[in-house]
HTML snippet that shows the backbone in 3Dmol.js (N, CA, C, O; Angstrom):
<script src="https://3Dmol.org/build/3Dmol-min.js"></script>
<div id="view" style="width:600px;height:400px;position:relative"></div>
<script>
const pdb = `
ATOM      1  N   MET A   1      19.542  -1.999   6.052  1.00  0.00           N
ATOM      2  CA  MET A   1      19.224  -0.653   6.509  1.00  0.00           C
ATOM      3  C   MET A   1      18.483   0.126   5.424  1.00  0.00           C
ATOM      4  O   MET A   1      17.523   0.840   5.714  1.00  0.00           O
ATOM      5  N   ARG A   2      18.925  -0.011   4.186  1.00  0.00           N
ATOM      6  CA  ARG A   2      18.272   0.703   3.092  1.00  0.00           C
ATOM      7  C   ARG A   2      16.796   0.323   3.017  1.00  0.00           C
ATOM      8  O   ARG A   2      15.948   1.192   2.815  1.00  0.00           O
ATOM      9  N   GLN A   3      16.481  -0.942   3.176  1.00  0.00           N
ATOM     10  CA  GLN A   3      15.089  -1.414   3.117  1.00  0.00           C
ATOM     11  C   GLN A   3      14.256  -0.744   4.204  1.00  0.00           C
ATOM     12  O   GLN A   3      13.100  -0.396   3.962  1.00  0.00           O
ATOM     13  N   ALA A   4      14.811  -0.560   5.378  1.00  0.00           N
ATOM     14  CA  ALA A   4      14.081   0.089   6.470  1.00  0.00           C
ATOM     15  C   ALA A   4      13.691   1.509   6.083  1.00  0.00           C
ATOM     16  O   ALA A   4      12.582   1.951   6.384  1.00  0.00           O
ATOM     17  N   HIS A   5      14.593   2.227   5.420  1.00  0.00           N
ATOM     18  CA  HIS A   5      14.285   3.590   4.992  1.00  0.00           C
ATOM     19  C   HIS A   5      13.190   3.597   3.934  1.00  0.00           C
ATOM     20  O   HIS A   5      12.361   4.507   3.924  1.00  0.00           O
ATOM     21  N   GLN A   6      13.164   2.624   3.056  1.00  0.00           N
ATOM     22  CA  GLN A   6      12.161   2.576   2.005  1.00  0.00           C
ATOM     23  C   GLN A   6      10.775   2.352   2.583  1.00  0.00           C
ATOM     24  O   GLN A   6       9.785   2.783   1.990  1.00  0.00           O
ATOM     25  N   ASN A   7      10.683   1.698   3.712  1.00  0.00           N
ATOM     26  CA  ASN A   7       9.392   1.407   4.330  1.00  0.00           C
ATOM     27  C   ASN A   7       9.002   2.422   5.394  1.00  0.00           C
ATOM     28  O   ASN A   7       7.956   2.275   6.027  1.00  0.00           O
ATOM     29  N   THR A   8       9.816   3.443   5.602  1.00  0.00           N
ATOM     30  CA  THR A   8       9.577   4.444   6.629  1.00  0.00           C
ATOM     31  C   THR A   8       8.778   5.601   6.041  1.00  0.00           C
ATOM     32  O   THR A   8       9.169   6.148   5.009  1.00  0.00           O
ATOM     33  N   PRO A   9       7.666   5.990   6.670  1.00  0.00           N
ATOM     34  CA  PRO A   9       6.909   7.123   6.157  1.00  0.00           C
ATOM     35  C   PRO A   9       7.738   8.402   6.194  1.00  0.00           C
ATOM     36  O   PRO A   9       8.599   8.563   7.059  1.00  0.00           O
ATOM     37  N   ALA A  10       7.479   9.309   5.257  1.00  0.00           N
ATOM     38  CA  ALA A  10       8.253  10.551   5.159  1.00  0.00           C
ATOM     39  C   ALA A  10       8.157  11.382   6.435  1.00  0.00           C
ATOM     40  O   ALA A  10       9.078  12.138   6.741  1.00  0.00           O
ATOM     41  N   SER A  11       7.061  11.257   7.186  1.00  0.00           N
ATOM     42  CA  SER A  11       6.876  12.046   8.401  1.00  0.00           C
ATOM     43  C   SER A  11       7.605  11.450   9.608  1.00  0.00           C
ATOM     44  O   SER A  11       7.615  12.057  10.678  1.00  0.00           O
ATOM     45  N   ALA A  12       8.204  10.292   9.452  1.00  0.00           N
ATOM     46  CA  ALA A  12       8.870   9.617  10.565  1.00  0.00           C
ATOM     47  C   ALA A  12      10.160  10.332  10.951  1.00  0.00           C
ATOM     48  O   ALA A  12      10.755  11.052  10.149  1.00  0.00           O
ATOM     49  N   VAL A  13      10.571  10.121  12.178  1.00  0.00           N
ATOM     50  CA  VAL A  13      11.841  10.651  12.661  1.00  0.00           C
ATOM     51  C   VAL A  13      12.958   9.813  12.050  1.00  0.00           C
ATOM     52  O   VAL A  13      12.873   8.586  12.000  1.00  0.00           O
ATOM     53  N   ARG A  14      13.999  10.485  11.588  1.00  0.00           N
ATOM     54  CA  ARG A  14      15.118   9.768  10.984  1.00  0.00           C
ATOM     55  C   ARG A  14      16.422  10.397  11.475  1.00  0.00           C
ATOM     56  O   ARG A  14      16.507  11.608  11.680  1.00  0.00           O
ATOM     57  N   TYR A  15      17.428   9.555  11.656  1.00  0.00           N
ATOM     58  CA  TYR A  15      18.728   9.997  12.143  1.00  0.00           C
ATOM     59  C   TYR A  15      19.788   9.813  11.071  1.00  0.00           C
ATOM     60  O   TYR A  15      19.711   8.890  10.260  1.00  0.00           O
ATOM     61  N   CYS A  16      20.773  10.694  11.071  1.00  0.00           N
ATOM     62  CA  CYS A  16      21.874  10.656  10.110  1.00  0.00           C
ATOM     63  C   CYS A  16      22.625   9.334  10.233  1.00  0.00           C
ATOM     64  O   CYS A  16      23.002   8.929  11.333  1.00  0.00           O
ATOM     65  N   GLU A  17      22.840   8.662   9.099  1.00  0.00           N
ATOM     66  CA  GLU A  17      23.585   7.398   9.089  1.00  0.00           C
ATOM     67  C   GLU A  17      25.045   7.592   9.492  1.00  0.00           C
ATOM     68  O   GLU A  17      25.689   6.657   9.966  1.00  0.00           O
ATOM     69  N   ASP A  18      25.564   8.803   9.306  1.00  0.00           N
ATOM     70  CA  ASP A  18      26.978   9.044   9.560  1.00  0.00           C
ATOM     71  C   ASP A  18      27.286   9.541  10.971  1.00  0.00           C
ATOM     72  O   ASP A  18      28.252   9.096  11.590  1.00  0.00           O
ATOM     73  N   CYS A  19      26.469  10.460  11.479  1.00  0.00           N
ATOM     74  CA  CYS A  19      26.795  11.028  12.792  1.00  0.00           C
ATOM     75  C   CYS A  19      25.737  10.753  13.859  1.00  0.00           C
ATOM     76  O   CYS A  19      25.996  10.937  15.049  1.00  0.00           O
ATOM     77  N   GLY A  20      24.551  10.314  13.445  1.00  0.00           N
ATOM     78  CA  GLY A  20      23.528   9.940  14.407  1.00  0.00           C
ATOM     79  C   GLY A  20      22.613  11.050  14.886  1.00  0.00           C
ATOM     80  O   GLY A  20      21.715  10.799  15.689  1.00  0.00           O
ATOM     81  N   ILE A  21      22.822  12.290  14.408  1.00  0.00           N
ATOM     82  CA  ILE A  21      21.922  13.359  14.854  1.00  0.00           C
ATOM     83  C   ILE A  21      20.590  13.267  14.119  1.00  0.00           C
ATOM     84  O   ILE A  21      20.493  12.656  13.055  1.00  0.00           O
ATOM     85  N   LEU A  22      19.585  13.873  14.695  1.00  0.00           N
ATOM     86  CA  LEU A  22      18.254  13.910  14.103  1.00  0.00           C
ATOM     87  C   LEU A  22      18.292  14.719  12.806  1.00  0.00           C
ATOM     88  O   LEU A  22      18.800  15.840  12.788  1.00  0.00           O
ATOM     89  N   ILE A  23      17.762  14.157  11.734  1.00  0.00           N
ATOM     90  CA  ILE A  23      17.642  14.901  10.480  1.00  0.00           C
ATOM     91  C   ILE A  23      16.404  15.782  10.624  1.00  0.00           C
ATOM     92  O   ILE A  23      15.313  15.275  10.886  1.00  0.00           O
ATOM     93  N   PRO A  24      16.562  17.101  10.457  1.00  0.00           N
ATOM     94  CA  PRO A  24      15.433  18.010  10.656  1.00  0.00           C
ATOM     95  C   PRO A  24      14.247  17.692   9.744  1.00  0.00           C
ATOM     96  O   PRO A  24      14.420  17.286   8.595  1.00  0.00           O
ATOM     97  N   ALA A  25      13.049  17.885  10.278  1.00  0.00           N
ATOM     98  CA  ALA A  25      11.825  17.624   9.519  1.00  0.00           C
ATOM     99  C   ALA A  25      11.784  18.450   8.239  1.00  0.00           C
ATOM    100  O   ALA A  25      11.286  17.978   7.217  1.00  0.00           O
ATOM    101  N   ALA A  26      12.300  19.676   8.282  1.00  0.00           N
ATOM    102  CA  ALA A  26      12.311  20.524   7.085  1.00  0.00           C
ATOM    103  C   ALA A  26      13.145  19.888   5.974  1.00  0.00           C
ATOM    104  O   ALA A  26      12.770  19.956   4.804  1.00  0.00           O
ATOM    105  N   ARG A  27      14.267  19.273   6.329  1.00  0.00           N
ATOM    106  CA  ARG A  27      15.101  18.591   5.327  1.00  0.00           C
ATOM    107  C   ARG A  27      14.358  17.387   4.758  1.00  0.00           C
ATOM    108  O   ARG A  27      14.370  17.162   3.547  1.00  0.00           O
ATOM    109  N   LEU A  28      13.714  16.616   5.624  1.00  0.00           N
ATOM    110  CA  LEU A  28      12.978  15.438   5.163  1.00  0.00           C
ATOM    111  C   LEU A  28      11.756  15.822   4.324  1.00  0.00           C
ATOM    112  O   LEU A  28      11.342  15.061   3.448  1.00  0.00           O
ATOM    113  N   ALA A  29      11.179  16.994   4.586  1.00  0.00           N
ATOM    114  CA  ALA A  29      10.041  17.446   3.790  1.00  0.00           C
ATOM    115  C   ALA A  29      10.465  17.721   2.349  1.00  0.00           C
ATOM    116  O   ALA A  29       9.710  17.469   1.410  1.00  0.00           O
ATOM    117  N   VAL A  30      11.684  18.241   2.185  1.00  0.00           N
ATOM    118  CA  VAL A  30      12.203  18.553   0.854  1.00  0.00           C
ATOM    119  C   VAL A  30      12.846  17.330   0.215  1.00  0.00           C
ATOM    120  O   VAL A  30      12.699  17.096  -0.985  1.00  0.00           O
ATOM    121  N   LEU A  31      13.564  16.547   1.026  1.00  0.00           N
ATOM    122  CA  LEU A  31      14.279  15.355   0.554  1.00  0.00           C
ATOM    123  C   LEU A  31      13.846  14.154   1.388  1.00  0.00           C
ATOM    124  O   LEU A  31      14.576  13.750   2.293  1.00  0.00           O
ATOM    125  N   PRO A  32      12.692  13.578   1.114  1.00  0.00           N
ATOM    126  CA  PRO A  32      12.171  12.488   1.945  1.00  0.00           C
ATOM    127  C   PRO A  32      13.080  11.263   2.019  1.00  0.00           C
ATOM    128  O   PRO A  32      12.972  10.472   2.956  1.00  0.00           O
ATOM    129  N   ASP A  33      13.970  11.096   1.048  1.00  0.00           N
ATOM    130  CA  ASP A  33      14.878   9.944   1.051  1.00  0.00           C
ATOM    131  C   ASP A  33      16.220  10.248   1.708  1.00  0.00           C
ATOM    132  O   ASP A  33      17.124   9.413   1.675  1.00  0.00           O
ATOM    133  N   ALA A  34      16.362  11.438   2.308  1.00  0.00           N
ATOM    134  CA  ALA A  34      17.635  11.818   2.930  1.00  0.00           C
ATOM    135  C   ALA A  34      18.026  10.808   4.005  1.00  0.00           C
ATOM    136  O   ALA A  34      17.201  10.402   4.824  1.00  0.00           O
ATOM    137  N   VAL A  35      19.292  10.411   3.989  1.00  0.00           N
ATOM    138  CA  VAL A  35      19.792   9.454   4.973  1.00  0.00           C
ATOM    139  C   VAL A  35      20.871  10.066   5.860  1.00  0.00           C
ATOM    140  O   VAL A  35      21.384   9.412   6.769  1.00  0.00           O
ATOM    141  N   CYS A  36      21.213  11.329   5.590  1.00  0.00           N
ATOM    142  CA  CYS A  36      22.215  11.984   6.430  1.00  0.00           C
ATOM    143  C   CYS A  36      21.897  13.471   6.555  1.00  0.00           C
ATOM    144  O   CYS A  36      21.117  14.027   5.782  1.00  0.00           O
ATOM    145  N   CYS A  37      22.516  14.088   7.537  1.00  0.00           N
ATOM    146  CA  CYS A  37      22.315  15.507   7.795  1.00  0.00           C
ATOM    147  C   CYS A  37      23.012  16.339   6.712  1.00  0.00           C
ATOM    148  O   CYS A  37      23.790  15.809   5.919  1.00  0.00           O
ATOM    149  N   VAL A  38      22.730  17.626   6.686  1.00  0.00           N
ATOM    150  CA  VAL A  38      23.300  18.521   5.682  1.00  0.00           C
ATOM    151  C   VAL A  38      24.824  18.503   5.739  1.00  0.00           C
ATOM    152  O   VAL A  38      25.478  18.449   4.698  1.00  0.00           O
ATOM    153  N   ASP A  39      25.395  18.547   6.940  1.00  0.00           N
ATOM    154  CA  ASP A  39      26.856  18.581   7.067  1.00  0.00           C
ATOM    155  C   ASP A  39      27.499  17.338   6.467  1.00  0.00           C
ATOM    156  O   ASP A  39      28.474  17.440   5.722  1.00  0.00           O
ATOM    157  N   TYR A  40      26.966  16.181   6.783  1.00  0.00           N
ATOM    158  CA  TYR A  40      27.555  14.951   6.258  1.00  0.00           C
ATOM    159  C   TYR A  40      27.225  14.745   4.786  1.00  0.00           C
ATOM    160  O   TYR A  40      27.996  14.106   4.070  1.00  0.00           O
ATOM    161  N   GLN A  41      26.107  15.268   4.324  1.00  0.00           N
ATOM    162  CA  GLN A  41      25.824  15.201   2.891  1.00  0.00           C
ATOM    163  C   GLN A  41      26.863  16.012   2.128  1.00  0.00           C
ATOM    164  O   GLN A  41      27.336  15.587   1.074  1.00  0.00           O
ATOM    165  N   ALA A  42      27.216  17.177   2.659  1.00  0.00           N
ATOM    166  CA  ALA A  42      28.243  18.004   2.019  1.00  0.00           C
ATOM    167  C   ALA A  42      29.578  17.272   1.985  1.00  0.00           C
ATOM    168  O   ALA A  42      30.287  17.324   0.980  1.00  0.00           O
ATOM    169  N   LEU A  43      29.929  16.588   3.078  1.00  0.00           N
ATOM    170  CA  LEU A  43      31.177  15.816   3.099  1.00  0.00           C
ATOM    171  C   LEU A  43      31.137  14.678   2.089  1.00  0.00           C
ATOM    172  O   LEU A  43      32.119  14.427   1.390  1.00  0.00           O
ATOM    173  N   ARG A  44      30.012  13.995   2.013  1.00  0.00           N
ATOM    174  CA  ARG A  44      29.876  12.898   1.042  1.00  0.00           C
ATOM    175  C   ARG A  44      30.077  13.418  -0.379  1.00  0.00           C
ATOM    176  O   ARG A  44      30.763  12.792  -1.188  1.00  0.00           O
ATOM    177  N   GLU A  45      29.476  14.562  -0.670  1.00  0.00           N
ATOM    178  CA  GLU A  45      29.606  15.126  -2.011  1.00  0.00           C
ATOM    179  C   GLU A  45      31.028  15.609  -2.278  1.00  0.00           C
ATOM    180  O   GLU A  45      31.550  15.420  -3.376  1.00  0.00           O
ATOM    181  N   ALA A  46      31.656  16.232  -1.281  1.00  0.00           N
ATOM    182  CA  ALA A  46      33.016  16.744  -1.449  1.00  0.00           C
ATOM    183  C   ALA A  46      34.020  15.626  -1.700  1.00  0.00           C
ATOM    184  O   ALA A  46      34.970  15.795  -2.465  1.00  0.00           O
ATOM    185  N   TYR A  47      33.807  14.489  -1.054  1.00  0.00           N
ATOM    186  CA  TYR A  47      34.747  13.375  -1.184  1.00  0.00           C
ATOM    187  C   TYR A  47      34.260  12.295  -2.140  1.00  0.00           C
ATOM    188  O   TYR A  47      34.912  11.263  -2.300  1.00  0.00           O
ATOM    189  N   GLY A  48      33.123  12.528  -2.771  1.00  0.00           N
ATOM    190  CA  GLY A  48      32.611  11.581  -3.748  1.00  0.00           C
ATOM    191  C   GLY A  48      32.163  10.259  -3.167  1.00  0.00           C
ATOM    192  O   GLY A  48      32.246   9.225  -3.830  1.00  0.00           O
ATOM    193  N   VAL A  49      31.688  10.285  -1.926  1.00  0.00           N
ATOM    194  CA  VAL A  49      31.209   9.059  -1.287  1.00  0.00           C
ATOM    195  C   VAL A  49      29.826   8.744  -1.832  1.00  0.00           C
ATOM    196  O   VAL A  49      28.942   9.600  -1.837  1.00  0.00           O
ATOM    197  N   ASP A  50      29.645   7.521  -2.285  1.00  0.00           N
ATOM    198  CA  ASP A  50      28.363   7.094  -2.834  1.00  0.00           C
ATOM    199  C   ASP A  50      27.340   6.982  -1.719  1.00  0.00           C
ATOM    200  O   ASP A  50      27.591   6.341  -0.699  1.00  0.00           O
ATOM    201  N   GLN A  51      26.196   7.601  -1.912  1.00  0.00           N
ATOM    202  CA  GLN A  51      25.133   7.574  -0.911  1.00  0.00           C
ATOM    203  C   GLN A  51      24.571   6.174  -0.729  1.00  0.00           C
ATOM    204  O   GLN A  51      24.056   5.863   0.345  1.00  0.00           O
ATOM    205  N   HIS A  52      24.653   5.332  -1.727  1.00  0.00           N
ATOM    206  CA  HIS A  52      24.065   3.993  -1.666  1.00  0.00           C
ATOM    207  C   HIS A  52      25.137   2.963  -1.381  1.00  0.00           C
ATOM    208  O   HIS A  52      25.499   2.170  -2.251  1.00  0.00           O
ATOM    209  N   ARG A  53      25.646   2.978  -0.151  1.00  0.00           N
ATOM    210  CA  ARG A  53      26.739   2.069   0.231  1.00  0.00           C
ATOM    211  C   ARG A  53      26.359   0.642   0.132  1.00  0.00           C
ATOM    212  O   ARG A  53      27.173  -0.235   0.420  1.00  0.00           O
TER     213      ARG A  53
END
`;
const viewer = $3Dmol.createViewer("view");
viewer.addModel(pdb, "pdb");
viewer.setStyle({}, {cartoon: {color: "spectrum"}});
viewer.zoomTo();
viewer.render();
</script>
């Protein structure tokens, strides 16, 4: 899955790995490597979950 993200253009549609919702284009414009939505990113950070599973 990680390899697929590396080959995906920044303008492509991407969905959160954790909940499946669409990651907003504005988030991807700022963080092109984002793999999850803001809510789940906050949970990952709060619980110390490594983004690179």
